[in-house]
TORSE-343849 format. One line per field, with one value per residue (C-alpha): residue number from 1; residue in three letters; x, y, z. Coordinates in nm, 3 decimals. Example, Ala and Ser with C-alpha at 12.3 -4.5 7.8 and 13.67 -1.06 7.14 Angstrom:
<rs>
num c(1; 2)
residu c(ALA; SER)
x c(1.230; 1.367)
y c(-0.450; -0.106)
z c(0.780; 0.714)
</rs>
This chain:
<rs>
num c(1; 2; 3; 4; 5; 6; 7; 8; 9; 10; 11; 12; 13; 14; 15; 16; 17; 18; 19; 20; 21; 22; 23; 24; 25; 26; 27; 28; 29; 30; 31; 32; 33; 34; 35; 36; 37; 38; 39; 40; 41; 42; 43; 44; 45; 46; 47; 48; 49; 50; 51; 52; 53; 54; 55; 56; 57; 58; 59; 60; 61; 62; 63; 64; 65; 66; 67; 68; 69; 70; 71; 72; 73; 74; 75; 76; 77; 78; 79; 80; 81; 82; 83; 84; 85; 86; 87; 88; 89; 90; 91; 92; 93; 94; 95; 96; 97; 98; 99; 100; 101; 102; 103; 104; 105; 106; 107; 108; 109; 110; 111; 112; 113; 114; 115; 116; 117; 118; 119; 120; 121; 122; 123; 124; 125; 126; 127; 128; 129; 130; 131; 132; 133; 134; 135; 136; 137; 138; 139; 140; 141; 142; 143; 144; 145; 146; 147; 148; 149; 150; 151; 152; 153; 154; 155; 156; 157; 158; 159; 160; 161; 162; 163; 164; 165; 166; 167; 168; 169; 170; 171; 172; 173; 174; 175; 176; 177; 178; 179; 180; 181; 182; 183; 184; 185; 186; 187; 188; 189; 190; 191; 192; 193; 194; 195; 196; 197; 198; 199; 200; 201; 202; 203; 204; 205; 206; 207; 208; 209; 210; 211; 212; 213; 214; 215; 216; 217; 218; 219; 220; 221; 222; 223; 224; 225; 226; 227; 228; 229; 230; 231; 232; 233; 234; 235; 236; 237; 238; 239; 240; 241; 242; 243; 244; 245; 246; 247; 248; 249; 250; 251; 252; 253; 254; 255; 256; 257; 258; 259; 260; 261; 262; 263; 264; 265; 266; 267; 268; 269; 270; 271; 272; 273; 274; 275; 276; 277; 278; 279; 280; 281; 282; 283; 284; 285; 286; 287; 288; 289; 290; 291; 292; 293; 294; 295; 296; 297; 298; 299; 300; 301; 302; 303; 304; 305; 306; 307; 308; 309; 310; 311; 312; 313; 314; 315; 316; 317; 318; 319; 320; 321; 322; 323; 324; 325; 326; 327; 328; 329; 330; 331; 332; 333; 334; 335; 336; 337; 338; 339; 340; 341; 342; 343; 344; 345; 346; 347; 348; 349; 350; 351; 352; 353; 354; 355; 356; 357; 358; 359; 360; 361; 362; 363; 364; 365; 366; 367; 368; 369; 370; 371; 372; 373; 374; 375; 376; 377; 378; 379; 380; 381; 382; 383; 384; 385; 386; 387; 388; 389; 390; 391; 392; 393; 394; 395; 396; 397; 398; 399; 400; 401; 402; 403; 404; 405; 406; 407; 408; 409; 410; 411; 412; 413; 414; 415; 416; 417; 418; 419; 420; 421; 422; 423; 424; 425; 426; 427; 428; 429; 430; 431; 432; 433; 434; 435; 436; 437; 438; 439; 440; 441; 442; 443; 444; 445; 446; 447; 448; 449; 450; 451; 452; 453; 454; 455; 456; 457; 458; 459; 460; 461; 462; 463; 464; 465; 466; 467; 468; 469; 470; 471; 472; 473; 474; 475; 476; 477; 478; 479; 480; 481; 482; 483; 484; 485; 486; 487; 488; 489; 490; 491; 492; 493; 494; 495; 496; 497; 498; 499; 500; 501; 502; 503; 504; 505; 506; 507; 508; 509; 510; 511; 512; 513; 514; 515; 516; 517; 518; 519; 520; 521; 522; 523; 524; 525; 526; 527; 528; 529; 530; 531; 532; 533; 534; 535; 536; 537; 538; 539; 540; 541; 542; 543; 544; 545; 546; 547; 548; 549; 550; 551; 552; 553; 554; 555; 556; 557; 558; 559; 560; 561; 562; 563; 564; 565; 566; 567; 568; 569; 570; 571; 572; 573; 574; 575; 576; 577; 578; 579; 580; 581; 582; 583; 584; 585; 586; 587)
residu c(MET; TYR; ILE; GLY; TYR; PHE; ASN; ILE; ASN; TRP; LEU; MET; ASN; THR; GLU; LYS; GLY; HIS; VAL; ASN; CYS; SER; ASN; TYR; CYS; THR; ASP; SER; ASN; GLY; TYR; HIS; PHE; ARG; ILE; ARG; SER; LEU; ARG; ARG; LYS; LYS; GLU; LYS; ILE; SER; HIS; ASN; THR; LYS; GLN; LEU; PHE; LEU; LEU; LEU; GLN; SER; PRO; THR; SER; THR; ASN; TYR; HIS; PRO; ASP; LYS; LYS; THR; ILE; PHE; ASN; GLY; ALA; ILE; PHE; GLY; LYS; HIS; GLN; GLU; GLU; CYS; LYS; PRO; ASN; GLN; ALA; GLU; GLY; LYS; LEU; SER; PRO; GLU; LEU; GLU; HIS; HIS; GLN; LYS; THR; SER; PHE; GLU; GLU; VAL; PRO; LEU; HIS; THR; ALA; CYS; LEU; THR; TYR; LEU; GLY; PHE; TYR; LEU; LEU; MET; ILE; LEU; GLY; TYR; ILE; ASN; GLN; LEU; LEU; PHE; VAL; PRO; LYS; VAL; ALA; THR; GLU; LYS; ASN; ARG; GLU; GLY; TYR; VAL; ALA; LEU; TYR; ASP; ALA; PHE; GLU; SER; PHE; TYR; SER; ARG; TYR; VAL; TYR; ARG; ARG; VAL; LYS; ASP; CYS; TRP; ASN; ARG; PRO; ILE; CYS; SER; VAL; PRO; GLY; ASP; GLU; LEU; THR; LEU; LYS; ASP; ARG; VAL; THR; ASP; ASP; TYR; GLY; TRP; SER; PHE; LYS; PHE; THR; GLY; THR; GLU; THR; ARG; CYS; LEU; ASN; LEU; GLY; SER; TYR; ASN; TYR; LEU; GLY; PHE; ALA; ALA; ALA; ALA; GLY; ARG; CYS; ALA; ASP; GLU; SER; GLU; GLU; ARG; ALA; ARG; ASN; ASP; GLY; LEU; ALA; TYR; CYS; SER; SER; ARG; CYS; GLU; LEU; GLY; ASP; ASN; GLU; GLN; LEU; HIS; GLU; LEU; GLU; SER; LEU; THR; ALA; ARG; TYR; PHE; GLY; VAL; GLU; ASP; ALA; ILE; VAL; PHE; GLY; MET; GLY; PHE; ALA; THR; ASN; ALA; LEU; ASN; LEU; PRO; SER; LEU; LEU; GLY; PRO; ASN; CYS; LEU; VAL; VAL; SER; ASP; GLU; LYS; ASN; HIS; ALA; SER; ILE; ILE; LEU; GLY; LEU; ARG; LEU; SER; GLY; ALA; THR; ILE; LYS; VAL; PHE; LYS; HIS; ASN; ASN; MET; ARG; ASP; LEU; GLU; ARG; VAL; LEU; ARG; GLU; GLY; ILE; CYS; TYR; GLY; ASN; PRO; LYS; LYS; GLY; GLY; THR; PRO; TRP; ASN; LYS; ILE; MET; VAL; VAL; VAL; GLU; GLY; ILE; PHE; SER; MET; GLU; GLY; SER; ILE; VAL; ARG; LEU; PRO; GLU; ILE; ILE; ALA; LEU; LYS; LYS; LYS; TYR; LYS; ALA; TYR; LEU; TYR; LEU; ASP; GLU; ALA; HIS; SER; VAL; GLY; ALA; MET; GLY; SER; HIS; GLY; ARG; GLY; VAL; THR; ASP; TYR; PHE; ASN; VAL; ASN; PRO; LYS; GLU; VAL; ASP; ILE; LEU; MET; GLY; THR; PHE; THR; LYS; SER; PHE; GLY; SER; ALA; GLY; GLY; TYR; LEU; ALA; GLY; SER; LYS; LYS; LEU; ILE; ASP; PHE; LEU; ARG; THR; ASN; SER; HIS; ALA; HIS; CYS; TYR; ALA; GLY; SER; ILE; SER; PRO; PRO; ILE; ALA; GLN; GLN; ILE; LEU; THR; SER; MET; LYS; THR; ILE; MET; GLY; GLU; ASP; GLY; SER; ASP; THR; GLY; ARG; LYS; LYS; ILE; LEU; GLN; LEU; ALA; ARG; ASN; THR; ARG; TYR; PHE; ARG; ARG; ARG; LEU; ALA; GLN; LEU; GLY; VAL; ILE; THR; TYR; GLY; HIS; GLU; ASP; SER; PRO; VAL; VAL; PRO; MET; LEU; VAL; TYR; LEU; PHE; SER; LYS; ILE; GLY; ALA; VAL; VAL; ARG; THR; LEU; THR; THR; ARG; HIS; ILE; ALA; VAL; VAL; GLY; ALA; GLY; PHE; PRO; ALA; THR; PRO; ILE; MET; GLU; GLY; ARG; ILE; ARG; PHE; CYS; LEU; SER; ALA; ALA; HIS; THR; LYS; GLU; GLN; LEU; ASP; TYR; ALA; LEU; GLU; VAL; ILE; ASP; GLU; ILE; GLY; ASP; ASP; LEU; GLY; LEU; LYS; TYR; SER; ARG; LYS; PRO; ARG; ASP; ALA; ASN; PRO; ILE; GLU; TYR)
x c(-2.748; -2.466; -2.146; -1.848; -1.825; -2.128; -2.352; -2.614; -2.760; -3.083; -3.103; -3.116; -3.457; -3.598; -3.536; -3.210; -3.241; -3.622; -3.832; -4.172; -4.445; -4.799; -5.111; -5.081; -5.313; -5.283; -5.341; -5.484; -5.138; -5.071; -4.811; -4.831; -4.842; -4.820; -5.030; -4.840; -4.942; -4.662; -4.616; -4.721; -4.468; -4.704; -4.808; -5.148; -5.282; -5.620; -5.854; -5.776; -5.401; -5.426; -5.538; -5.199; -5.026; -5.146; -4.854; -4.857; -4.516; -4.368; -4.303; -3.974; -3.810; -4.007; -3.880; -3.515; -3.264; -2.885; -2.843; -3.075; -2.828; -3.117; -3.028; -3.237; -3.296; -3.271; -3.635; -3.733; -4.047; -4.241; -4.140; -3.949; -3.575; -3.536; -3.757; -3.552; -3.410; -3.031; -2.791; -2.769; -2.801; -3.127; -2.989; -3.331; -3.219; -2.900; -2.617; -2.632; -3.008; -3.008; -2.727; -2.918; -3.243; -3.084; -2.842; -2.954; -2.820; -2.958; -2.804; -2.751; -3.020; -2.882; -2.958; -2.796; -2.484; -2.460; -2.503; -2.248; -1.981; -2.064; -2.048; -1.719; -1.549; -1.675; -1.513; -1.190; -1.208; -1.277; -0.984; -0.744; -0.867; -0.820; -0.469; -0.375; -0.518; -0.434; -0.114; -0.189; -0.119; 0.112; 0.483; 0.649; 0.946; 1.273; 1.616; 1.481; 1.635; 1.729; 1.527; 1.198; 0.905; 0.810; 0.439; 0.223; 0.101; -0.261; -0.284; -0.162; -0.405; -0.699; -0.640; -0.596; -0.877; -1.138; -1.111; -1.046; -1.399; -1.544; -1.250; -1.460; -1.668; -1.374; -1.122; -1.352; -1.209; -1.418; -1.377; -1.572; -1.598; -1.741; -2.042; -2.404; -2.347; -2.032; -1.922; -1.778; -1.535; -1.669; -1.433; -1.457; -1.252; -1.196; -0.999; -1.222; -1.073; -0.701; -0.694; -0.931; -0.960; -1.161; -1.451; -1.437; -1.785; -1.898; -2.188; -2.344; -2.440; -2.599; -2.310; -2.383; -2.025; -1.814; -1.742; -1.886; -2.092; -2.154; -2.144; -1.832; -1.689; -1.807; -1.653; -1.820; -1.892; -1.701; -1.470; -1.368; -1.323; -1.103; -0.895; -0.837; -0.732; -0.492; -0.337; -0.281; -0.120; 0.084; 0.128; 0.038; 0.297; 0.577; 0.785; 0.921; 0.836; 0.701; 1.035; 1.219; 1.063; 0.703; 0.586; 0.371; 0.105; -0.177; -0.106; -0.074; -0.417; -0.555; -0.419; -0.554; -0.896; -0.899; -0.825; -1.102; -1.343; -1.302; -1.274; -0.925; -0.595; -0.403; -0.394; -0.146; -0.227; -0.076; -0.092; -0.235; -0.513; -0.379; -0.036; -0.189; -0.258; 0.022; 0.306; 0.187; 0.084; 0.450; 0.545; 0.295; 0.348; 0.639; 0.724; 0.614; 0.270; -0.063; -0.312; -0.674; -0.815; -1.164; -1.170; -1.321; -1.059; -0.923; -0.612; -0.421; -0.467; -0.359; -0.046; 0.045; 0.004; 0.220; 0.493; 0.488; 0.592; 0.327; 0.136; -0.206; -0.518; -0.840; -1.189; -1.518; -1.672; -1.845; -1.872; -1.815; -1.809; -1.533; -1.343; -1.356; -1.242; -0.936; -0.851; -0.885; -0.670; -0.409; -0.373; -0.381; -0.126; 0.097; 0.348; 0.409; 0.727; 0.879; 0.763; 0.434; 0.575; 0.325; 0.271; 0.416; 0.092; -0.248; -0.438; -0.786; -0.814; -1.156; -1.327; -1.617; -1.805; -1.678; -1.659; -1.753; -2.018; -2.189; -2.190; -2.118; -1.877; -2.030; -1.826; -1.978; -1.929; -1.573; -1.483; -1.622; -1.406; -1.105; -1.137; -1.200; -0.886; -0.666; -0.613; -0.566; -0.825; -0.740; -1.048; -1.037; -1.311; -1.230; -1.594; -1.773; -1.625; -1.865; -2.120; -2.218; -2.348; -2.565; -2.255; -2.074; -1.792; -1.808; -1.915; -1.809; -2.062; -2.316; -2.302; -2.252; -1.922; -1.646; -1.379; -1.106; -1.215; -1.071; -0.693; -0.621; -0.870; -0.779; -0.960; -0.922; -1.013; -1.097; -1.462; -1.676; -1.441; -1.399; -1.022; -0.723; -0.502; -0.557; -0.521; -0.448; -0.598; -0.564; -0.359; -0.080; 0.173; 0.069; 0.082; 0.422; 0.554; 0.425; 0.578; 0.915; 0.872; 0.615; 0.761; 0.461; 0.547; 0.924; 0.971; 0.650; 0.560; 0.330; -0.028; -0.068; -0.191; -0.519; -0.589; -0.543; -0.764; -1.043; -1.027; -1.025; -1.322; -1.535; -1.456; -1.546; -1.869; -1.959; -1.879; -2.087; -1.789; -1.861; -2.163; -2.421; -2.615; -2.506; -2.308; -2.600; -2.833; -2.589; -2.568; -2.948; -2.986; -2.741; -2.924; -3.255; -3.120; -2.962; -3.274; -3.501; -3.277; -3.218; -3.587; -3.693; -3.437; -3.574; -3.922; -3.806; -3.696; -3.318; -3.074; -2.865; -2.602; -2.519; -2.667; -2.972; -2.779; -2.477; -2.446; -2.251; -2.517; -2.400; -2.665; -2.595; -2.598; -2.389; -2.298; -1.970; -2.114; -2.412; -2.174; -2.073; -2.428; -2.563; -2.284; -2.316; -2.694; -2.701; -2.447; -2.679; -2.943; -2.699; -2.626; -2.264; -2.207; -1.921; -1.917; -1.718; -1.631; -1.365; -1.098; -1.230; -1.530; -1.593; -1.670; -2.037; -2.092; -2.052; -2.222; -2.300; -2.197; -2.401; -2.255; -2.507; -2.446; -2.609; -2.593; -2.844; -3.204; -3.514; -3.571; -3.230; -3.280; -3.626; -3.488; -3.218; -3.466; -3.700; -3.421; -3.300; -3.655; -3.668; -3.331; -3.398; -3.674; -3.476; -3.158; -3.313; -3.170; -3.464; -3.332; -3.475; -3.716; -3.805; -4.163; -4.188; -4.331; -4.639; -4.666; -4.534; -4.182; -4.179; -3.886)
y c(3.709; 3.751; 3.922; 4.057; 4.079; 3.953; 4.176; 3.952; 4.183; 4.179; 3.805; 3.843; 4.003; 3.713; 3.664; 3.473; 3.099; 3.073; 2.893; 2.980; 2.795; 2.742; 2.534; 2.212; 1.925; 1.605; 1.248; 0.959; 0.861; 1.200; 1.310; 1.668; 1.737; 2.047; 2.099; 2.277; 2.359; 2.321; 2.579; 2.486; 2.554; 2.623; 2.259; 2.143; 1.946; 1.777; 1.842; 1.504; 1.557; 1.894; 1.720; 1.546; 1.880; 1.889; 1.715; 1.574; 1.643; 1.590; 1.937; 1.841; 2.161; 2.361; 2.139; 2.141; 2.422; 2.378; 2.677; 2.520; 2.232; 1.992; 1.628; 1.384; 1.018; 0.927; 0.815; 0.667; 0.776; 0.571; 0.207; 0.040; 0.061; -0.314; -0.302; -0.029; -0.127; -0.166; 0.013; -0.267; -0.306; -0.483; -0.690; -0.722; -0.531; -0.539; -0.337; -0.078; -0.026; -0.015; 0.243; 0.472; 0.440; 0.525; 0.799; 1.161; 1.397; 1.696; 1.914; 2.275; 2.506; 2.714; 3.053; 2.941; 2.829; 3.165; 3.358; 3.136; 3.200; 3.569; 3.605; 3.416; 3.619; 3.945; 3.839; 3.780; 4.119; 4.296; 4.109; 4.228; 4.586; 4.554; 4.419; 4.716; 4.984; 4.852; 4.701; 4.352; 4.293; 4.002; 3.939; 3.959; 3.768; 3.967; 3.902; 3.615; 3.707; 3.393; 3.165; 2.992; 3.164; 3.006; 3.061; 3.014; 3.356; 3.256; 3.054; 3.354; 3.586; 3.349; 3.301; 3.675; 3.824; 3.552; 3.301; 3.579; 3.712; 3.392; 3.291; 3.327; 3.029; 2.787; 2.669; 2.772; 2.678; 2.469; 2.408; 2.086; 1.729; 1.723; 1.510; 1.569; 1.922; 2.131; 2.468; 2.728; 2.991; 3.320; 3.542; 3.865; 4.041; 4.417; 4.413; 4.213; 3.873; 3.950; 3.867; 3.744; 3.793; 3.604; 3.778; 3.565; 3.425; 3.081; 2.950; 2.609; 2.457; 2.147; 1.968; 1.871; 1.902; 1.639; 1.281; 1.133; 0.872; 0.631; 0.887; 0.757; 1.109; 1.181; 1.319; 1.054; 0.685; 0.361; 0.477; 0.794; 0.615; 0.338; 0.584; 0.797; 0.494; 0.387; 0.735; 0.729; 0.383; 0.399; 0.771; 0.974; 0.860; 0.611; 0.870; 0.607; 0.415; 0.061; -0.070; 0.061; 0.123; 0.196; -0.162; -0.310; -0.568; -0.314; -0.244; -0.617; -0.666; -0.379; -0.525; -0.869; -0.723; -0.516; -0.822; -1.017; -0.724; -0.717; -1.091; -1.092; -1.259; -0.965; -0.588; -0.311; 0.019; 0.367; 0.685; 0.909; 0.846; 1.078; 0.917; 0.570; 0.652; 0.898; 0.684; 0.332; 0.366; 0.440; 0.111; -0.083; 0.086; 0.180; 0.353; 0.058; 0.033; 0.164; 0.313; 0.365; 0.623; 0.767; 1.139; 1.219; 1.038; 1.207; 1.427; 1.170; 0.912; 1.160; 1.252; 0.887; 0.802; 1.095; 0.996; 0.640; 0.743; 0.520; 0.616; 0.749; 0.726; 0.884; 0.753; 0.937; 0.923; 0.589; 0.530; 0.160; 0.196; 0.453; 0.240; -0.058; 0.160; 0.280; -0.075; -0.212; 0.061; 0.023; -0.348; -0.309; -0.026; -0.114; 0.133; 0.401; 0.513; 0.170; 0.107; -0.055; -0.326; -0.479; -0.316; -0.482; -0.415; -0.255; -0.124; 0.028; 0.281; 0.391; 0.507; 0.347; 0.674; 0.978; 1.252; 1.547; 1.373; 1.148; 0.872; 0.503; 0.304; 0.047; -0.229; -0.546; -0.410; -0.296; -0.639; -0.798; -0.572; -0.629; -1.005; -0.969; -0.763; -0.923; -0.597; -0.526; -0.331; -0.073; 0.035; 0.343; 0.303; 0.612; 0.727; 0.395; 0.178; 0.176; 0.380; 0.118; -0.234; -0.414; -0.494; -0.165; -0.323; -0.088; -0.127; -0.492; -0.554; -0.324; -0.517; -0.855; -0.902; -1.129; -0.886; -1.115; -1.021; -0.673; -0.692; -0.397; -0.261; 0.082; 0.298; 0.543; 0.534; 0.904; 0.897; 0.612; 0.517; 0.868; 0.835; 0.886; 0.684; 0.442; 0.078; -0.146; -0.495; -0.791; -1.106; -1.191; -1.175; -0.817; -0.702; -0.866; -0.682; -0.349; -0.411; -0.421; -0.159; 0.098; 0.437; 0.504; 0.191; 0.220; 0.592; 0.748; 0.744; 0.467; 0.524; 0.687; 0.447; 0.633; 0.674; 0.301; 0.225; 0.441; 0.234; -0.097; -0.005; 0.138; -0.151; -0.410; -0.221; -0.232; -0.605; -0.671; -0.806; -0.570; -0.785; -0.531; -0.446; -0.079; -0.114; -0.262; 0.010; 0.279; 0.131; 0.117; 0.469; 0.611; 0.434; 0.575; 0.930; 0.920; 0.816; 1.051; 1.355; 1.295; 1.239; 1.547; 1.759; 1.630; 1.721; 2.077; 2.122; 2.158; 1.967; 1.701; 1.467; 1.111; 0.776; 0.756; 0.539; 0.771; 0.976; 1.241; 1.476; 1.758; 2.029; 2.236; 2.615; 2.680; 3.050; 3.105; 3.385; 3.174; 2.931; 3.206; 3.334; 2.989; 2.902; 3.237; 3.227; 2.872; 2.970; 3.246; 2.973; 2.755; 2.502; 2.429; 2.306; 2.282; 2.474; 2.356; 2.551; 2.593; 2.451; 2.166; 2.144; 2.260; 2.634; 2.564; 2.323; 2.512; 2.318; 2.276; 1.932; 1.776; 1.479; 1.274; 1.079; 0.805; 1.049; 1.284; 1.261; 1.322; 1.644; 1.773; 1.676; 1.834; 2.157; 2.166; 2.089; 2.363; 2.620; 2.494; 2.530; 2.892; 2.999; 2.802; 3.052; 3.356; 3.274; 3.099; 2.752; 2.546; 2.472; 2.124; 2.067; 1.713; 1.646; 1.664; 1.382; 1.520; 1.227; 1.252; 1.115; 0.849; 0.846)
z c(-0.476; -0.227; -0.336; -0.144; 0.231; 0.415; 0.621; 0.776; 1.037; 0.839; 0.895; 1.272; 1.301; 1.499; 1.867; 1.907; 1.953; 1.932; 1.677; 1.542; 1.727; 1.603; 1.659; 1.856; 1.939; 2.144; 2.029; 2.227; 2.353; 2.502; 2.245; 2.130; 1.758; 1.547; 1.233; 0.960; 0.606; 0.354; 0.083; -0.268; -0.541; -0.832; -0.846; -0.966; -0.675; -0.650; -0.357; -0.200; -0.230; -0.058; 0.257; 0.273; 0.319; 0.679; 0.840; 1.187; 1.328; 1.671; 1.822; 1.973; 1.849; 2.106; 2.388; 2.282; 2.266; 2.289; 2.520; 2.779; 2.826; 2.881; 2.942; 2.735; 2.793; 2.425; 2.397; 2.063; 1.877; 1.624; 1.590; 1.869; 1.829; 1.801; 1.490; 1.326; 0.989; 1.012; 0.781; 0.527; 0.150; 0.069; -0.218; -0.383; -0.693; -0.895; -0.733; -1.011; -0.989; -0.610; -0.618; -0.854; -0.660; -0.324; -0.431; -0.437; -0.703; -0.893; -1.160; -1.061; -1.208; -1.496; -1.339; -1.012; -1.198; -1.376; -1.051; -0.876; -1.138; -1.153; -0.775; -0.752; -1.023; -0.874; -0.547; -0.738; -0.910; -0.580; -0.430; -0.701; -0.658; -0.282; -0.332; -0.553; -0.326; 0.019; 0.156; 0.295; 0.664; 0.600; 0.586; 0.244; 0.108; 0.105; -0.044; -0.250; -0.585; -0.775; -0.548; -0.618; -0.444; -0.113; -0.173; -0.478; -0.596; -0.661; -0.340; -0.139; -0.316; -0.270; 0.103; 0.163; -0.042; -0.098; 0.186; 0.441; 0.386; 0.531; 0.749; 1.065; 0.951; 0.962; 1.221; 1.502; 1.844; 2.083; 2.456; 2.507; 2.386; 2.031; 2.122; 2.024; 2.150; 2.180; 2.317; 2.081; 2.206; 2.074; 1.880; 1.681; 1.417; 1.397; 1.071; 0.833; 0.903; 0.918; 1.288; 1.563; 1.935; 2.194; 2.365; 2.679; 2.615; 2.497; 2.287; 2.341; 2.003; 1.860; 1.688; 1.328; 1.206; 1.384; 1.274; 1.593; 1.411; 1.698; 1.978; 2.155; 2.185; 2.539; 2.857; 3.071; 3.042; 3.015; 2.733; 2.916; 3.248; 3.111; 2.904; 3.213; 3.414; 3.138; 3.130; 3.505; 3.492; 3.168; 3.100; 2.793; 2.536; 2.474; 2.284; 2.048; 1.733; 1.725; 1.602; 1.908; 2.251; 2.151; 2.107; 2.384; 2.468; 2.446; 2.078; 2.006; 2.162; 1.954; 1.630; 1.714; 1.799; 1.479; 1.264; 1.440; 1.406; 1.027; 0.980; 0.825; 0.914; 1.059; 1.106; 1.185; 1.358; 1.328; 1.529; 1.255; 1.006; 0.734; 0.757; 0.725; 0.361; 0.290; 0.431; 0.348; -0.017; -0.113; 0.055; -0.156; -0.494; -0.717; -1.047; -1.265; -1.101; -1.230; -0.984; -1.088; -0.846; -0.799; -0.879; -0.536; -0.327; -0.014; -0.010; 0.200; -0.078; -0.345; -0.148; -0.087; -0.456; -0.562; -0.318; -0.452; -0.803; -0.956; -1.271; -1.168; -1.384; -1.255; -1.328; -1.292; -0.947; -0.883; -1.259; -1.326; -1.704; -1.684; -1.433; -1.667; -1.958; -1.764; -1.652; -2.004; -2.157; -1.884; -1.958; -2.336; -2.366; -2.069; -1.927; -2.195; -2.018; -2.077; -2.430; -2.337; -2.111; -1.866; -1.527; -1.219; -1.034; -1.101; -0.800; -0.772; -0.488; -0.360; -0.040; 0.144; 0.202; 0.016; 0.276; 0.053; -0.157; 0.098; -0.162; -0.098; -0.313; -0.546; -0.388; -0.542; -0.893; -0.821; -0.680; -0.997; -1.215; -0.992; -1.040; -1.413; -1.475; -1.204; -1.013; -0.643; -0.441; -0.173; 0.024; 0.249; 0.513; 0.721; 0.716; 0.667; 0.941; 1.235; 1.041; 0.780; 0.803; 1.055; 1.262; 1.202; 1.002; 0.706; 0.346; 0.328; 0.603; 0.436; 0.105; 0.280; 0.099; 0.226; 0.358; 0.226; -0.128; -0.058; -0.070; 0.160; 0.414; 0.545; 0.798; 1.083; 1.451; 1.450; 1.345; 1.474; 1.758; 1.899; 1.914; 1.679; 1.448; 1.161; 1.058; 0.761; 0.759; 0.528; 0.484; 0.726; 0.443; 0.366; 0.729; 0.789; 0.485; 0.623; 0.965; 0.792; 0.519; 0.640; 0.728; 0.952; 1.152; 1.159; 1.222; 1.359; 1.728; 1.846; 1.957; 2.298; 2.574; 2.654; 2.281; 2.222; 2.524; 2.380; 2.060; 2.247; 2.466; 2.183; 1.946; 2.210; 2.272; 1.902; 1.890; 2.203; 2.395; 2.684; 2.774; 2.656; 2.341; 2.350; 2.028; 1.836; 1.964; 1.852; 1.502; 1.473; 1.611; 1.356; 1.072; 1.192; 1.235; 0.890; 0.702; 0.895; 0.851; 0.479; 0.404; 0.597; 0.411; 0.079; 0.201; 0.273; -0.089; -0.047; -0.266; -0.094; -0.235; -0.147; -0.054; 0.172; 0.421; 0.440; 0.764; 0.571; 0.429; 0.197; 0.143; -0.167; -0.131; -0.447; -0.404; -0.225; -0.015; 0.096; 0.267; 0.511; 0.547; 0.637; 0.881; 1.060; 1.073; 1.208; 1.472; 1.595; 1.630; 1.828; 1.552; 1.457; 1.101; 0.850; 0.523; 0.220; -0.093; -0.360; -0.376; -0.155; -0.390; -0.747; -0.779; -0.853; -0.565; -0.239; 0.037; 0.404; 0.529; 0.808; 0.996; 1.191; 1.508; 1.709; 1.999; 1.834; 1.953; 1.746; 1.937; 1.830; 1.466; 1.456; 1.601; 1.333; 1.055; 1.180; 1.163; 0.822; 0.692; 0.808; 0.671; 0.353; 0.279; 0.397; 0.203; -0.096; -0.042; -0.167; -0.516; -0.558; -0.845; -0.740; -0.626; -0.248; -0.041; 0.133; 0.374; 0.730; 0.766; 1.035; 1.273)
</rs>
């Protein structure tokens, strides 16, 4: 159990950056393999089954290390890349059954839940004692008598005395492109997290924390070259909104391409992904509207819904029965604030891939309910566009659903396109309405020329309009990396959440203090990851979130899995009680 401030010097008893190597042999093709015997967790295994525990595994972890800055050619092991199964729903089973078969979830063990709560509340108690005995090194409000407090008391306490203990694991500055690898700027704290200072050194790490799904975030290549040329020709910004001096042919081309990419009538683009939700939902909804929102929706959606003044009803995450219950009750009882009169509009708001859970929306079932109850559907594809479907067009492509059956398609250009900004796509009537009424269109600055060029180049690459099959290869590579990494994690015995085709892979560590221990330990092994805990997640569900990319090679993934296996034993992260697959996982 880990309580209080973390001292992980005892974790660093191995030589920094090296992995444990053991017996190797060579097959007839000249590939080197390592023979490893998996641990048995008190299972009764027959003599024949024991033989399966000798796994043949490619020893790529011994050839790869982030600090060596080795350049790889992206060679594919196992089946040829053209034969790789695309990221696509099979459609052989009913949507509900296929969802349950492909989604990973395990209840937290009872003793782990008790220790998690105990550890968290001990941190709180220690924080209150610390607050009483020591004066915090922060500014305090003065001469505020009669005024409302500027800061919430609990929020201030939590950030100072709980979050501060693991503050070094978040907001870490980098000094490179967040590609398959990145460079961290090293920093230290001499006052237990109140302040930080740079050491002047840097650490090269394998990047498993950035939303670079298709690997377009790169300092070299066609995207970078064309963006640089656009910046030299057109400058860095128009310094005006689209309704004044910020409108131009480049953005018209981008909107036309976006509409064609998704197979809808029209699209509109914005300079910020968060604002695409927060500033456009108030334009679409009003006080006499009912919004049925998934409980795991993003903060930008929640903010936009609150600003709209609409009545918000929340349904359980990806639970179709609960969604139907809320829709039925909303129609039956009407607006209680107006004596039960009918709603002007009912809208269901969901995400394609939920960024904290790694789960995929059950789109076919939601569309069926939407049609049954005559509601509108708003689909946020920030994490699914580019990453899902055989053509990279998101969950509509993944489920082979006509995109016109979704009333409002929303997404961002930040993740799969390696750029910035967001879009809304749908009917021409909808987009024309937004061009007149959207605050994000009328008042916010337009997209920067090099940023828009990055989107244009990457989107054309995905669509194959650059004359190559690079986009298709990236989509297949991401699908392969995702399945391989998730299956290997399950084989290690850790608990992961989400759909097997989702490139967002949360690994549950539960205890608040283990989040910091894992992030720090992985950093010493040159692996950069993102930790997530309360209030971003429930208290009991602290996790490490891995984000996979088409830019990752098998060597890189094997190195990460090797290290995760080691620290999983050291830190006690192997909570899973599911039977482990003893067969080799094919890449």
